[in-house]
N, C-alpha and C positions, 0 to 999 in steps of 0.2 A: 504494500500500500504506500501511496505517496505521503510525504510529510509536508504539511503546510498548516499555518495557524489560522488563516482566515478563509472564508469562502472564495473570495476573489483570488487569493493565493493558490487555492486548489484549481480554479479555472485555468490560471496561467500555467501551473505545473503540469496539469494533464494535457493541455494543448501542446506543450513542448514535448511531453513524453510519447503520446500516441495521437498525433494530430489527425490521422486518417481513420482512426477507429470510430465507430458510431457511439454517440452518447445516447440517442433515442430515436425511435420511429413511432409512427402512429397508425391507427387502423386504416387510414387511406393510403399508406405506403410512403408518406413523406419521411425523410430521414435527415438527421443532422449529425455531423462529425464533431469531435471535440475541438478540432481546429476551427471549424466554421462557427461553432458555438461561441468561442471566445470573440471572434470577429463580429458576430451579430450582436453580442452583448455590448461591445464597445460602441457600435453604431447606434444602438438604441439608447445607451447612456448619453451619447452626444446629442441625440434627438430630444431627450428629456431635458437636458440642459438648455438647448436652444429654444425649445417650444414652451418650457414651463419654469425654467430657472432652477431646476431641482439640483440640490447639492448636499454636502455632508450635514447631518443633523436633521434634515427634512424627513418626513414620514410619508410613505405611500401605502394607502389602504387599497388592496386589490382583491377582486372577487371574480375569478376566472375558472373555466373548466380545466380539465387535464389536457392542455394543448402544449405543443412545442413552444408556442409564443409565451406561455406562462413561465416555462423554464427560462426563456430568454429574458423576460422581465425581471425575474429573480436575480440573474447574473448582472443585468444592467444596473439595478438598484444597488447591488453589492459593490459594483465597480465604483459607484459614486460615493460610497461611504454613507449612504442614506439608510434610514430604517424602514422596515416593511412589516405590514400588518395583513397577512393573508387571511381571507375569510371564505369559508365554504360557500359554494354557489347556491346551496339550499337556504341560506339565511335571507331574511327579508328585511324590509325597511326598519322595523322596530330594532333589530339587532345591529344592522349595518350602520344606522345613524348613530346609535350609542357608541359603537366601536370607533368610528371615524372621528367623532367629537372627542372622545377620551384620549385618543393618541395624537390629536391635533394634526390630522392628515392634511398635507398640502395637495395631494392628488388622490382621487378616487377612481380607480381603473375598473371598468366593467365591460362586458359585451353590450351591444345594443339590445339584443334579446337572446335568450337561450332556454331551451326546454319549455317553450311556450310562455315564458315570463318576460315582461318588459323591464329589463335591468336599466336601460337608458332612462326611462321615465322615472324610475326610483332614484337613480343617481342625480337626476336634475332636481328632484324634490329635496333631496338631502343637501345638495350643494347650495340650493336657494336659501336654505335655513342656516347654512354654514359658509358665509362669504369667503372665508380663508381657504376653503377647499375647492379645487377645480375638478370637474368631471372629465375623464378621458375615456373615449370609446376604444375598445380593442376587439375588433372582429377579425381575428387572426392577423392583424397588422398592428404595429406600434410605431411611434414617431422615430424617425431615423435621421442621422446626419453623419457627415464625415468626421471621424474622431480626431479632433485637433488637440494636440498636447498642450497648447496654450490655454484652451478653455476647459478641458477636463481636469478635475482636481487630482491630486496624487492619490493612488490607491490606498485604501485603509490598511493600517498595519496593527491595530490593537484588537486582538481576538476577544478581549474581555469587555469591550464596550457593548452596551445594549443595542442590538440591531434588529431584534425580532419581537413582535407582539402577537402571540398566539392566544386566541380567546377560547374559553371553555364555558359551557353553560353552568357546570357545577351545581350547587344547591341553591343558588340565589336567582332572583328574577332577572337581574342584569347579568350579562356575560362578564367573566373575570379575565383580565388580560395578564397572561403569564409573560414575564420579560425574559427573553433568552438572548444569548450572544452567539457569535460564530463558534466560540469554543465549546459551548454546551451542545450545539447542534452537531458539530463535528465529533464530539465525544460519543454521542449516541450512535451515529453512523458508523464510526470506527468499531465500537463494541459489537454492534449487530453484524458487521461484516466479518469480524473475527469469529463470532459464534456460529455464523452460517458458512464460514470458510469461503467467502465470495472471491472470485477471481475475474480476470478479464474475459474468460470464456463464458461467463454466466449471462443469461437473458432473463430479466425480471419482469413480471407482470405488474405494471402500474395501472391497475384497473379500479382504483379507488380515488377519491378527490385529491388532487395534487396540493391544494392549499392546506390540507391537513398536515400537521407536523410530520406524520409518517411519510407523506409524499415528498416533502422537502428533504427528509432523511434519505430517501432513495436517490434523489438527485445528487446529494453529497456522497452517498455510497458509490454512485457511478463515477464521480470525480476521483474518489479515493482509489478505487480498484480497477477502473476501466471497464466495468460491466455495462451492459446495454439495458435500457428500460423500454418496454413496449407500452405506449400510452393509449388510453381510451377516454374519450370525452364523456362517455356514459357506459354503464355496465349493461350492454345488450347481450345476453348469454350466447346466442348463435354467433354473433360477430366476434365476441371476445374469444370464445373457444376456438373458432376457425383461425383467427389471426395468430393466437398464441401457438397453436399447433404448427402453423406454417413458419413462424419465426423461430421455432425450436426452443420454446420456453424451458428454462431449467429451474427457476424459482417461481412457483405459481401461487402467489398470495391472493388475498391477505387477511382472510377471516372466514368464519363459519359459513356465511351465506355464499361466498365465492367458492369455497371448497365443495359445498353441497351441489353447486351448479356444475363444477367440473366432474364430480362423481356421477351426477345424473346423465351428463353428456356421454361419459364413457360407458355407462350401463345401457345406453340406448343406441349404440353403434357397434358394428362388427370390427371397426378399425381400432388400432392401438393409438390412442391420442397421447400427445405429449411424450413422445418417445425419448426425449432427452431430459425430462423433468427429474430432479434429484431431491427436491423438498418442496413442501407447501408451508411457507411462513404464515403465521397467523397471529391474531391478537384483536383487541378492541371489544370483544364480546365472548362470553363463555362458549366453550366447545363441548359437545357431547363426547365423552371418552371413546365411545364406539366408533366415532367418525374417523379417528386416527387409524384404527385397524381396517376400516372400510377403504380408506384412501390407499393404504399400503397394498391391500388386496387388488384394488382396481388398477393401481400404478406400481407394479412390483419392483420397478427400478428405483423407486424413491424411498427416502427415509420416513415418509409420512408427514404428519403435521408437526412443525416446529413452532410452537407458540411462545409468546412473550407477554409480560405484564408491565404496564406503565400508565402514565397519565400525561396530559398535555404539559403539566407542570414539571414532570419528571419522566420523560419518555423511556420506555423499555428498561425498566429497572432489573428485570429478570428475563432470561430467554433460554429456550432449549438449545441444545447443541446437536450437531449431526451424528454424534456418536452416543447419544443418550439411549437408555433402554426404552423399549416400547412402553413399559409401565410408566416411566417418567414422562414420556412424550404424550401419552394418552391422559394421564391423571394430573399432571402438574403444569405450571407455567415456566418451567426451567429453573435456573439458579442465577444468583446475582451476577450482573455484568461486571467487567473490570472496574475497580474503584468504587463500586457501590457498597454502602454499609446499610444493612437492614436491621431494624429493631422491631420486634413484635411486642405489643403491650396489651395485657389483659384489660378487660373493662373496669377492673378494680384498681388499675394503675400499676400493677406489678408486672415485671417482665414475664413473657410467656415462655414456657419451656418447649422442648422438642415435642412436636405433635400436638401442641396446645394452641388453641385459637387466640388470636390477639389482633389489635389494629396494626397494620403495616405502616411503619415509619422509615424514612430513608434519608441518607446523605449520599450525594452522587455528583460526579463531574458534569452530568447532563441535567442537574437540577436547576430550575429557573432561579433568577436573582430576585425573587419576590414578585408580587403583583404590582401592576401599574397603580392600582389603588392601594397604597401602602397600609391603609387601615385594615385590610384583610390579612395582613401578614401575622399579626399577633395570634390569631386563631389557627393559622396554617402551619406554624412551626412550634415545636415544644421547647422547653427550657434548655435543651441540649443542642438545639439547632436542627433537629430532625424534622423533615416535612411529614406532616400528618396526612396520609392519603385518604383516611376515612374508610378504607377497605379492610376487611377482615380476612385473615389467612392463617395458615399453619406452615411451619418449616419442618421438614423431616431431618433425620440425623445426617443426611448428606447435603443439606442445604437447599433442597428443592422446595419450591413454594406452591402451595395449593390455595386458591382463592375460595373462601367459604361464605362471604357475604359482604355487606356494606353498612357502615355506620351512617353514611350520608343518604339522604332521601333523594336518590338519583336513579332514574331508569335508564339503562343502557340498551338502546335499540339500534341494531346493526352498527355498533361501535360508536354511536353518537349519544351524548349525554342529554337527557331530558329532565329538566327541573320540575319535580312534582309541585313545588311551591309556586312556580310561575304559572302553571296551569290552574292550580287552585285559586290563586289570586285573581286570575282573569275570569274564571267561572263564577266566583263569588259575586262578580258584578252583573250577572244575568238575573233578571227579575224572576225567572222561573226556578232559580236555585236557592234553597233555604240553607243547605249545608253541603259540603263536598269534600271528598278526599280522593287523591289520585295515587294509585299504587302500581307497582310493576309486577307483572305476572310472567312466569316462564313461558317462552315461546320457542318452538323447535326451529323456526326459520330465522327469526331476528334476534334471538337471545332473550329479549324481554319485550313485552308490549305494555303500553300504557292503558290503564283501566280507570275510568272516572266513576266513582261511587257517589251518587247524588241523592240527597234528600230533597224532594220537590217542594216548592212553595205551595203548590196546589196538587194534592195527591190525585185528584181527578183528572189532571191535565199535566202529566209529567213531560219533561224535556225529552226529545228524541236525540239519537246520536247525530243525525244530520244537522239538527238545529244547534246542538252543542258545538259541533265542528265549525258551522257557519259563524257562530259567535266568536270563536277563537281566531278564525282567519280574518274576520272583519277587524279584529283587534291587532292585526299585523303579525300573527304567529305563523311560522313556516309550517308547511304541510307535514314535514317529517316529525313534528312534535305533537300532532293531533292524536288524541286517544283513539285506540282501535276497539275499545269495548266500553259499554255503558251499563252500569247496574243501578237500579233504583231501589232505595231502601227507605224504611220508615224513620230510622235514626242511625247515626254512626256510633259504633262502640267506642267508649272512652274510658280512661282510667280515672281514679279519683281526682287527679290533678287537671283533668279536662283534655289530656292528650289522646288523640285518636289512636286506637289500637289497630295499626295497619297490618300487623301479622295476622290478626283474626280475620281481617278482610281478605288477605291473600289466601288463607286457608279456605275461606268460604267460596271464593270465586275462581280459584285457580283452574278448575276443570270446566268452567261454564262455557257454553257456546257463545261465539261473539261474531259481530259483523265487522269486517275489515274496512278501514277507511283509506289505507294506502298500501 
């Protein structure tokens, strides 16, 4: 692997080492080499300076699909020493406006439209209310100019300067901005590459949203190792499977829903798909242990599922290795990455022993430098400086981590965090709702689904699921956060202190039939 301390340093080093090797391709067959990537990043950097005066210390909020242009934008902003705030394309005005305002974005980069949504109109509304922010359209094109050494600033050299704002829904209504540096991002990419033993012969499936910290991590992994990423702007199963097969995928990630798609495709064809695949990296949502064995049986040349555990604040704290046993691969999330210190604390505050459940706390080279809203830090870190993940787990005698639950009231659907409190706060504003609790229920396809348990204001005229979702979308909530299940009850179970007993609700409605909304 290459040695460089900053993202731009990696871009330059990789372009010098393997200029003609491919960095990435997409589903349409477009390709870009490492050498061309560096040149294109510098042209776009110059264009951003010329058109918008972007420079060191400025922040770019961008919301783009998994396009080659998205990768170029990342490199261009890195070249200028500016900061960037990637936002998933599923976020809508409520979240985007909050993030852009909090980071003080100078530019808001979006497509004109994508997936049937008018991003341009949204961006115009946001920038109208935030005069310091300018809207920039990217429809697979970005501003370009000849890179003039006299106008471009010197490349950044400080790896520990805050350059990234990654937002997570967490447990609060407003998203929380985790502050990262080039050093933290490179640390997680390097650790993942070591655990997966990535080389320049590998072909990775980048089939999930690139603005996610995991997408940025794979760009950096490509620069570190020389591996190639195959990009998809949307996960369309037939397209993704066909392209990955044709491109000779070796690392087919990146989570349960993706793995289930690959498995279904293999089971419904006489052809041997993914002949070169050697592993199925995973994470973001719980995996059924049996899925690992099913994947190994369907793709006998692979190591099966190599999953990891982490958060936006501290990506990939643990990860499986290619030489781990099947039991560990099926039942755990691997072991601590290089430099990671894990501490498990029981609910009574005492250290958890081997095989004993406790809250997972961590120190790590990939740990964020705190939240942009520093008032959130006191609760996020304990007295010894360990980050409190809010997740529960157990460590075995060999150091392998099993996730057992969560302290935080968060629902993880297809790897995305859904704040139960946010949904509850919005639903409490509906005239037909007297009381409400939102719970996460196990789901074989998405990991968890959101279920709204509602006490109607008028028992004779309860709210329907369609009406509930319409109310939430009218409030600006993105579709991916909508509840998939509605249960109507006479009253919510509460303890003597008035807290809703959500475990009782989960036990009651876990197996109930439900109507899907997405």
